[in-house]
C-alpha positions as CSV (number, residue, x, y, z in Angstrom):
1,X,149.7,106.1,147.5
2,X,148.2,105.5,144.0
3,X,144.5,105.1,143.7
4,X,143.4,102.0,141.9
5,X,140.7,102.5,139.2
6,X,138.3,99.7,138.8
7,X,138.1,98.4,135.2
8,X,134.8,99.2,133.4
9,X,132.0,96.7,133.8
10,X,131.2,94.8,130.6
11,X,128.2,96.1,128.7
12,X,125.2,93.7,129.2
13,X,121.8,93.4,127.7
14,X,120.2,94.7,130.9
15,X,122.1,98.0,130.5
16,X,120.3,98.7,127.2
17,X,116.7,97.8,128.3
18,X,114.6,100.9,127.8
19,X,112.7,102.5,130.7
20,X,109.5,102.0,128.7
21,X,108.4,98.7,127.4
22,X,107.7,98.5,123.6
23,X,104.1,99.0,122.7
24,X,104.2,97.4,119.3
25,X,101.6,94.9,118.3
26,X,102.3,91.3,119.4
27,X,104.3,89.6,116.6
28,X,105.6,92.9,115.1
29,X,109.0,92.4,113.4
30,X,110.3,95.5,115.2
31,X,110.8,93.6,118.4
32,X,113.5,91.5,116.5
33,X,115.2,94.7,115.3
34,X,115.3,96.2,118.8
35,X,116.8,92.9,120.2
36,X,119.4,92.8,117.3
37,X,120.5,96.4,118.0
38,X,120.9,95.7,121.7
39,X,122.9,92.5,121.0
40,X,125.1,94.3,118.5
41,X,126.0,97.0,121.0
42,X,126.7,94.3,123.7
43,X,128.9,92.3,121.3
44,X,130.8,95.4,120.2
45,X,131.0,96.5,123.9
46,X,129.8,100.0,123.2
47,X,128.5,101.6,126.5
48,X,125.1,103.2,126.2
49,X,126.5,106.7,127.1
50,X,128.5,106.6,123.9
51,X,125.4,105.9,121.7
52,X,122.6,108.1,120.5
53,X,119.5,106.8,118.8
54,X,117.5,109.2,116.6
55,X,114.2,108.6,114.9
56,X,111.4,110.3,113.0
57,X,107.7,109.5,113.3
58,X,106.0,106.1,112.9
59,X,105.6,102.8,114.8
60,X,109.3,102.0,114.3
61,X,110.3,105.5,115.1
62,X,109.2,105.0,118.8
63,X,112.5,103.0,119.0
64,X,114.6,105.5,121.0
65,X,112.1,105.2,123.9
66,X,112.6,101.4,124.1
67,X,116.4,101.4,124.4
68,X,118.6,102.9,127.1
69,X,120.9,105.2,125.2
70,X,120.8,108.9,124.5
71,X,117.9,109.5,122.1
72,X,115.8,112.0,120.2
73,X,112.3,111.4,118.7
74,X,112.3,114.1,116.0
75,X,110.0,115.2,113.2
76,X,108.5,113.1,110.4
77,X,111.2,112.3,107.9
78,X,113.8,114.6,109.5
79,X,115.8,112.1,111.6
80,X,118.8,112.0,109.3
81,X,119.1,115.8,109.3
82,X,119.1,115.8,113.1
83,X,121.5,112.8,113.2
84,X,123.9,114.7,110.9
85,X,124.1,117.6,113.3
86,X,124.7,115.2,116.2
87,X,127.5,113.4,114.4
88,X,129.2,116.7,113.5
89,X,128.8,118.0,117.1
90,X,130.5,114.9,118.6
91,X,132.5,112.6,116.2
92,X,133.1,110.1,119.0
93,X,129.4,109.1,119.5
94,X,127.9,106.0,117.8
95,X,125.0,107.5,115.9
96,X,122.1,105.2,115.1
97,X,119.1,106.3,113.1
98,X,115.9,104.2,113.1
99,X,112.6,104.5,111.3
100,X,110.3,103.0,108.8
101,X,109.7,103.0,105.0
102,X,107.1,105.7,105.1
103,X,109.2,108.0,107.3
104,X,112.5,107.3,105.5
105,X,111.5,106.9,101.8
106,X,108.4,109.1,101.7
107,X,108.6,112.4,103.4
108,X,112.2,111.7,104.4
109,X,113.4,110.7,100.9
110,X,115.2,114.0,100.3
111,X,117.3,113.7,103.5
112,X,118.0,110.1,102.7
113,X,119.5,111.1,99.4
114,X,121.6,114.0,100.6
115,X,122.9,112.2,103.8
116,X,124.1,109.3,101.6
117,X,125.9,111.6,99.1
118,X,127.7,113.3,102.0
119,X,128.6,109.9,103.4
120,X,127.9,111.0,107.0
121,X,129.3,108.5,109.5
122,X,126.2,107.0,110.9
123,X,124.1,103.8,110.8
124,X,120.6,104.1,109.3
125,X,118.3,101.1,110.1
126,X,115.0,101.1,108.3
127,X,112.2,98.8,109.5
128,X,110.6,98.2,106.1
129,X,107.1,96.7,106.5
130,X,105.8,98.1,103.2
131,X,102.8,99.8,104.9
132,X,102.0,102.9,107.0
133,X,101.4,101.2,110.3
134,X,101.0,104.0,112.8
135,X,98.2,105.5,110.8
136,X,96.6,102.1,110.5
137,X,97.4,100.8,107.1
138,X,97.9,103.1,104.1
139,X,100.1,102.4,101.0
140,X,103.7,103.3,101.6
141,X,106.6,104.0,99.1
142,X,107.6,100.3,99.2
143,X,104.1,98.7,99.0
144,X,103.9,96.1,96.2
145,X,101.7,96.8,93.1
146,X,98.2,95.4,93.7
147,X,98.3,95.5,97.5
148,X,94.9,96.6,98.9
149,X,95.2,99.2,101.6
150,X,92.9,101.8,103.3
151,X,94.3,104.5,100.9
152,X,94.1,102.2,97.8
153,X,91.2,99.8,98.5
154,X,91.2,98.5,94.9
155,X,95.0,97.8,94.9
156,X,98.1,99.9,94.7
157,X,98.8,101.2,91.2
158,X,102.1,102.9,92.0
159,X,105.4,101.0,91.4
160,X,107.4,100.6,94.7
161,X,110.7,102.3,95.0
162,X,113.8,100.1,95.4
163,X,115.7,101.4,98.5
164,X,118.8,99.3,97.6
165,X,119.1,100.9,94.1
166,X,118.6,104.3,95.7
167,X,121.4,103.7,98.2
168,X,123.8,102.3,95.6
169,X,123.2,105.3,93.3
170,X,123.1,107.8,96.2
171,X,126.6,107.1,97.5
172,X,126.0,105.0,100.7
173,X,129.2,103.1,101.4
174,X,127.7,100.2,103.3
175,X,124.4,98.7,102.1
176,X,122.7,95.7,103.6
177,X,119.4,93.9,103.7
178,X,118.3,91.9,106.7
179,X,115.2,90.1,108.1
180,X,113.9,90.8,111.6
181,X,113.2,87.1,112.2
182,X,116.8,86.1,111.5
183,X,118.1,87.4,114.7
184,X,121.7,86.2,114.6
185,X,122.3,87.3,111.0
186,X,120.7,90.7,111.5
187,X,122.9,91.3,114.6
188,X,126.0,90.7,112.4
189,X,124.8,93.1,109.8
190,X,124.2,95.8,112.4
191,X,127.6,95.2,113.8
192,X,129.2,95.6,110.4
193,X,127.2,98.8,109.8
194,X,128.3,100.3,113.1
195,X,132.0,99.4,112.5
196,X,131.9,100.9,109.0
197,X,133.3,104.4,108.7
198,X,130.8,106.2,106.5
199,X,127.0,106.1,105.8
200,X,125.7,102.6,106.6
201,X,122.2,101.7,105.3
202,X,120.5,98.6,106.6
203,X,117.0,97.8,105.0
204,X,115.3,95.4,107.4
205,X,112.2,93.5,106.3
206,X,110.1,93.8,109.4
207,X,106.6,92.4,108.8
208,X,103.6,94.3,110.1
209,X,101.3,91.5,111.3
210,X,98.3,93.9,111.8
211,X,98.0,95.9,108.6
212,X,100.1,94.1,106.0
213,X,98.7,90.6,105.5
214,X,100.4,90.1,102.1
215,X,104.0,90.1,103.2
216,X,104.0,87.9,106.3
217,X,106.9,86.1,108.0
218,X,106.2,83.1,105.8
219,X,106.4,85.4,102.7
220,X,109.8,86.7,103.6
221,X,111.4,83.6,105.0
222,X,112.1,81.8,101.6
223,X,113.9,84.9,100.4
224,X,116.6,84.8,103.1
225,X,119.9,84.0,101.5
226,X,122.9,83.4,103.8
227,X,126.3,84.6,102.7
228,X,127.7,81.1,103.0
229,X,125.1,79.8,100.5
230,X,127.0,81.4,97.6
231,X,130.8,81.0,97.5
232,X,131.0,83.3,94.5
233,X,129.4,86.2,96.4
234,X,131.7,89.2,96.8
235,X,130.4,91.9,99.2
236,X,133.0,94.4,97.9
237,X,132.1,94.1,94.2
238,X,130.4,97.5,93.9
239,X,130.3,97.4,90.1
240,X,128.4,94.1,90.1
241,X,125.9,95.5,92.6
242,X,125.4,98.6,90.5
243,X,124.9,96.6,87.3
244,X,122.5,94.2,88.9
245,X,120.4,96.6,91.1
246,X,120.4,99.8,89.0
247,X,120.4,98.5,85.5
248,X,118.3,95.4,85.8
249,X,116.1,96.3,88.8
250,X,117.0,93.3,90.9
251,X,117.3,93.8,94.6
252,X,120.0,92.7,97.0
253,X,118.5,89.5,98.5
254,X,117.8,89.4,102.3
255,X,121.0,88.6,104.1
256,X,123.4,90.2,101.6
257,X,125.5,93.4,102.0
258,X,127.9,95.6,100.0
259,X,130.7,97.6,101.5
260,X,133.1,100.2,100.1
261,X,136.3,100.9,101.9
262,X,138.3,102.5,99.1
263,X,136.4,105.7,99.4
264,X,137.9,108.4,97.1
265,X,138.3,111.9,98.3
266,X,136.2,114.8,97.3
267,X,139.0,116.1,95.0
268,X,139.8,112.9,93.3
269,X,139.7,113.2,89.5
270,X,139.4,109.5,88.7
271,X,136.0,107.8,88.5
272,X,135.7,104.7,90.7
273,X,134.2,102.5,88.1
274,X,136.8,101.4,85.5
275,X,134.8,99.1,83.2
276,X,131.4,97.8,82.4
277,X,128.2,99.5,81.3
278,X,128.5,102.2,84.0
279,X,132.1,103.1,83.1
280,X,131.2,106.4,81.4
281,X,129.6,107.7,84.6
282,X,131.5,109.4,87.4
283,X,130.2,107.6,90.4
284,X,132.8,108.8,92.9
285,X,131.8,108.4,96.5
286,X,133.2,111.1,98.8
287,X,134.6,110.8,102.2
288,X,132.5,112.3,105.0
289,X,132.2,115.7,103.4
290,X,130.3,117.3,106.2
291,X,132.8,116.2,108.9
292,X,135.7,117.4,106.7
293,X,134.1,120.9,106.4
294,X,133.8,121.1,110.2
295,X,137.3,119.9,110.8
296,X,138.6,122.7,108.5
297,X,136.8,125.3,110.5
298,X,138.0,124.1,113.9
């Protein structure tokens, strides 16, 4: 007599509730990011035993403790290095990396660059609040010029980095910018990032209500641009993104994304860009080079 196997139970939000409640400040944007990640996994029906969440150090890097998946709370700025090892060890896992702008773009900037150029298949979600929150309010790599903080009480004199430009130039094949208060749209961006085969970078504006009083929810909200607002917007026009963000210094507005699916191989001789100001540069984006290397050894 054949034994009937019960169909798997659908993934629900309750399955992803962490064993520890978030200890972020009331009103912190990171609550919205946590909820959006949970909703994305539910809508994609990815069971929690097939997900690992890896983080560095910082307020937002406490994320793995607040969601019921496999998780690792690693060293400051080293989350992407650990996540690369995890992805190579088990290609079937959905690898999520979470952190903040200080962890990711400061001490972790080197790993950010090299994980992008290797196009490792993972999703990197940065909760960008433009301040060091865990250490109570110092200037971060994305703090605006003139912002007064504990480390620069007379105003920040350093130009902020542009994470979107870095990602475009570094070789990330999915780049998006979201807003923690726009829950529905952020969930969709995260779903797109998870489904994308390659390095997905999602820069999320997540206001710090305690230590950053310049960039509040009200400051971010007018900057949200929905995809349907611009019929001419083409998320696959990588050349236009390069020309706008790299050459002119403009950033992808909140709510936009760019995606490359025509990823050329490591041995391709032809540059991706055919025309325009960047045509003379070879900006080929490789397939997952690290995974290819491991596959050859197996």
